C-alpha atoms as a printed R data frame, in Angstrom:
    type eleno elety resid chain resno       x      y       z
1   ATOM     1    CA   MET     A     1  -0.134 -0.085  -0.349
2   ATOM     2    CA   PRO     A     2   1.327  3.801  -1.052
3   ATOM     3    CA   ARG     A     3   2.140  5.603   2.262
4   ATOM     4    CA   VAL     A     4   1.589  8.986   2.476
5   ATOM     5    CA   PRO     A     5   2.210 12.007   5.167
6   ATOM     6    CA   LYS     A     6  -1.056 13.013   6.974
7   ATOM     7    CA   LYS     A     7  -1.195 16.263   5.533
8   ATOM     8    CA   VAL     A     8  -1.763 14.448   2.268
9   ATOM     9    CA   LEU     A     9  -4.757 12.302   3.460
10  ATOM    10    CA   ILE     A    10  -6.104 15.278   4.732
11  ATOM    11    CA   PHE     A    11  -5.947 17.365   1.361
12  ATOM    12    CA   ILE     A    12  -7.244 13.720  -0.567
13  ATOM    13    CA   ALA     A    13 -10.420 14.013   2.477
14  ATOM    14    CA   GLY     A    14 -11.347 18.200   1.120
15  ATOM    15    CA   LEU     A    15 -10.877 16.811  -2.293
16  ATOM    16    CA   LEU     A    16 -13.283 14.018  -2.268
17  ATOM    17    CA   TRP     A    17 -15.718 15.746  -0.144
18  ATOM    18    CA   ILE     A    18 -15.456 18.581  -3.254
19  ATOM    19    CA   SER     A    19 -15.507 16.559  -5.601
20  ATOM    20    CA   VAL     A    20 -18.923 14.346  -4.134
21  ATOM    21    CA   GLY     A    21 -20.191 17.304  -2.973
22  ATOM    22    CA   MET     A    22 -19.649 18.559  -6.808
23  ATOM    23    CA   PHE     A    23 -21.041 15.792  -8.228
24  ATOM    24    CA   LEU     A    24 -24.489 15.590  -6.681
25  ATOM    25    CA   ILE     A    25 -25.108 19.178  -7.186
26  ATOM    26    CA   LYS     A    26 -24.582 18.444 -10.616
27  ATOM    27    CA   LEU     A    27 -27.156 15.144 -11.035
28  ATOM    28    CA   GLY     A    28 -29.226 17.659  -8.952
29  ATOM    29    CA   TYR     A    29 -29.010 20.604 -11.977
30  ATOM    30    CA   ASN     A    30 -29.445 17.665 -15.107
31  ATOM    31    CA   TRP     A    31 -32.927 17.217 -13.668
32  ATOM    32    CA   PHE     A    32 -33.533 21.299 -14.008
33  ATOM    33    CA   SER     A    33 -35.008 20.470 -17.410
34  ATOM    34    CA   GLU     A    34 -37.986 17.941 -15.800
35  ATOM    35    CA   LEU     A    35 -38.982 20.912 -13.431
36  ATOM    36    CA   SER     A    36 -41.006 24.109 -13.735
37  ATOM    37    CA   PRO     A    37 -38.997 27.358 -13.043
38  ATOM    38    CA   ILE     A    38 -40.832 27.427  -9.759
39  ATOM    39    CA   GLN     A    39 -39.470 23.986  -8.935
40  ATOM    40    CA   ILE     A    40 -36.179 25.159  -9.255
41  ATOM    41    CA   THR     A    41 -36.768 28.111  -7.291
42  ATOM    42    CA   ALA     A    42 -37.629 25.739  -4.301
43  ATOM    43    CA   ALA     A    43 -35.338 23.036  -5.000
44  ATOM    44    CA   ILE     A    44 -31.972 25.251  -4.757
45  ATOM    45    CA   ILE     A    45 -33.636 27.273  -1.644
46  ATOM    46    CA   ILE     A    46 -34.585 23.701  -0.131
47  ATOM    47    CA   GLY     A    47 -31.339 22.423  -1.147
48  ATOM    48    CA   LEU     A    48 -29.029 25.518   0.144
49  ATOM    49    CA   VAL     A    49 -31.020 25.261   3.804
50  ATOM    50    CA   LEU     A    50 -30.874 21.652   4.213
51  ATOM    51    CA   GLY     A    51 -27.627 21.650   2.695
52  ATOM    52    CA   SER     A    52 -26.543 24.761   5.416
53  ATOM    53    CA   ILE     A    53 -28.349 22.511   8.387
54  ATOM    54    CA   ILE     A    54 -26.425 18.727   7.473
55  ATOM    55    CA   SER     A    55 -22.771 21.148   7.719
56  ATOM    56    CA   TYR     A    56 -23.490 22.249  10.155
57  ATOM    57    CA   PHE     A    57 -24.604 20.030  12.667
58  ATOM    58    CA   GLY     A    58 -23.555 16.516  10.307
59  ATOM    59    CA   PHE     A    59 -20.763 16.898   7.879
60  ATOM    60    CA   SER     A    60 -18.655 19.382   9.296
61  ATOM    61    CA   LYS     A    61 -18.230 17.508  12.824
62  ATOM    62    CA   ILE     A    62 -17.314 14.824  10.716
63  ATOM    63    CA   ALA     A    63 -14.624 16.115   9.445
64  ATOM    64    CA   ILE     A    64 -12.931 17.974  12.526
65  ATOM    65    CA   LYS     A    65 -13.744 14.286  13.522
66  ATOM    66    CA   ASN     A    66 -11.018 12.898  10.825
67  ATOM    67    CA   ILE     A    67  -8.920 15.587  10.836
68  ATOM    68    CA   ALA     A    68  -8.312 15.014  14.546
69  ATOM    69    CA   ARG     A    69  -7.853 11.306  14.149
70  ATOM    70    CA   ILE     A    70  -5.280 11.583  10.958
71  ATOM    71    CA   ASN     A    71  -3.606 13.642  13.572
72  ATOM    72    CA   LEU     A    72  -3.118 10.788  15.714
73  ATOM    73    CA   TYR     A    73  -0.911  9.091  13.442
74  ATOM    74    CA   GLU     A    74   2.760  8.913  12.872
75  ATOM    75    CA   LYS     A    75   4.295 10.323   9.873
76  ATOM    76    CA   LYS     A    76   3.583  8.411   6.690
77  ATOM    77    CA   VAL     A    77   0.381  6.059   6.390
78  ATOM    78    CA   CYS     A    78  -2.244  4.157   4.297
79  ATOM    79    CA   VAL     A    79  -3.040  6.767   1.630
80  ATOM    80    CA   TRP     A    80  -6.685  4.939   2.257
81  ATOM    81    CA   ALA     A    81  -6.621  5.831   6.062
82  ATOM    82    CA   PHE     A    82  -7.988  9.424   5.296
83  ATOM    83    CA   GLN     A    83 -11.412  7.471   7.162
84  ATOM    84    CA   LYS     A    84 -12.335  4.777   8.943
85  ATOM    85    CA   TRP     A    85 -12.313  1.589   7.370
86  ATOM    86    CA   THR     A    86 -16.070  1.783   8.995
87  ATOM    87    CA   SER     A    87 -16.543  4.801   7.162
88  ATOM    88    CA   TYR     A    88 -16.452  2.664   3.584
89  ATOM    89    CA   LEU     A    89 -19.271  0.897   4.374
90  ATOM    90    CA   LEU     A    90 -21.318  3.818   5.093
91  ATOM    91    CA   VAL     A    91 -20.195  5.509   1.766
92  ATOM    92    CA   ALA     A    92 -20.874  1.582   0.008
93  ATOM    93    CA   PHE     A    93 -24.265  2.112   1.300
94  ATOM    94    CA   MET     A    94 -24.952  6.077   0.610
95  ATOM    95    CA   MET     A    95 -23.958  4.975  -2.822
96  ATOM    96    CA   SER     A    96 -26.202  2.375  -2.966
97  ATOM    97    CA   LEU     A    97 -28.572  4.854  -1.883
98  ATOM    98    CA   GLY     A    98 -28.548  7.116  -4.608
99  ATOM    99    CA   ILE     A    99 -28.405  5.223  -7.392
100 ATOM   100    CA   PHE     A   100 -31.829  3.338  -5.877
101 ATOM   101    CA   LEU     A   101 -33.376  6.977  -5.607
102 ATOM   102    CA   ARG     A   102 -32.427  8.319  -9.369
103 ATOM   103    CA   ASN     A   103 -33.759  5.148  -9.921
104 ATOM   104    CA   SER     A   104 -36.998  5.155  -8.005
105 ATOM   105    CA   ILE     A   105 -40.059  6.662  -8.988
106 ATOM   106    CA   LEU     A   106 -39.980  9.412  -6.765
107 ATOM   107    CA   PRO     A   107 -39.991 12.646  -9.188
108 ATOM   108    CA   LYS     A   108 -37.357 14.719  -9.731
109 ATOM   109    CA   TYR     A   109 -38.885 17.664  -8.056
110 ATOM   110    CA   ILE     A   110 -38.246 15.886  -4.284
111 ATOM   111    CA   LEU     A   111 -35.252 14.153  -5.531
112 ATOM   112    CA   THR     A   112 -33.219 17.910  -6.431
113 ATOM   113    CA   PRO     A   113 -33.548 19.762  -3.183
114 ATOM   114    CA   ILE     A   114 -31.831 16.338  -1.332
115 ATOM   115    CA   TYR     A   115 -29.444 16.352  -4.277
116 ATOM   116    CA   PHE     A   116 -28.589 19.788  -3.833
117 ATOM   117    CA   GLY     A   117 -28.680 19.903  -0.113
118 ATOM   118    CA   ILE     A   118 -26.227 17.154   0.359
119 ATOM   119    CA   GLY     A   119 -23.337 17.922  -2.283
120 ATOM   120    CA   PHE     A   120 -24.009 21.461  -0.755
121 ATOM   121    CA   ALA     A   121 -23.465 19.795   2.296
122 ATOM   122    CA   LEU     A   122 -20.409 18.396   1.434
123 ATOM   123    CA   LEU     A   123 -19.141 21.321  -0.184
124 ATOM   124    CA   THR     A   124 -19.215 23.249   2.456
125 ATOM   125    CA   ALA     A   125 -18.106 21.098   5.715
126 ATOM   126    CA   SER     A   126 -14.905 20.372   3.228
127 ATOM   127    CA   TYR     A   127 -13.569 23.808   3.713
128 ATOM   128    CA   ARG     A   128 -12.816 22.495   7.374
129 ATOM   129    CA   TYR     A   129 -10.202 20.166   5.432
130 ATOM   130    CA   PHE     A   130  -8.563 22.736   3.736
131 ATOM   131    CA   LEU     A   131  -8.600 25.433   6.833
132 ATOM   132    CA   PHE     A   132  -6.759 22.607   8.970
133 ATOM   133    CA   LEU     A   133  -4.311 22.323   6.512
134 ATOM   134    CA   PHE     A   134  -3.470 26.472   5.596
135 ATOM   135    CA   LYS     A   135  -3.813 27.213   9.074
136 ATOM   136    CA   ARG     A   136  -0.495 25.146   9.728
């Protein structure tokens, strides 16, 4: 397994959160063509509010815990150690749930704010990783 310094793990985690956040927002944006202007506006507003709440009460705290855990490592560690192994199970579950939701009969006007919200939450909470890196 490739081994990297702790700073690289923190950078990888932040980059991954930004990437997934932008991916989810793009998925929601792709559904705009199926929505009315009012539904688009509502999806954006609800997504931003939902994302802010999820980011503040959930993802930012997870990022802080991840940073603290990574800081306990000594020198170089496995490149996959940017999150706990149990988190990989959660990621697999969330990806499966996302695939299920996208292929479900749920209307896109319901899915769009959910995808926007989670994407926005990941995007905004990722700043914790970069704030830590640039403060040092």
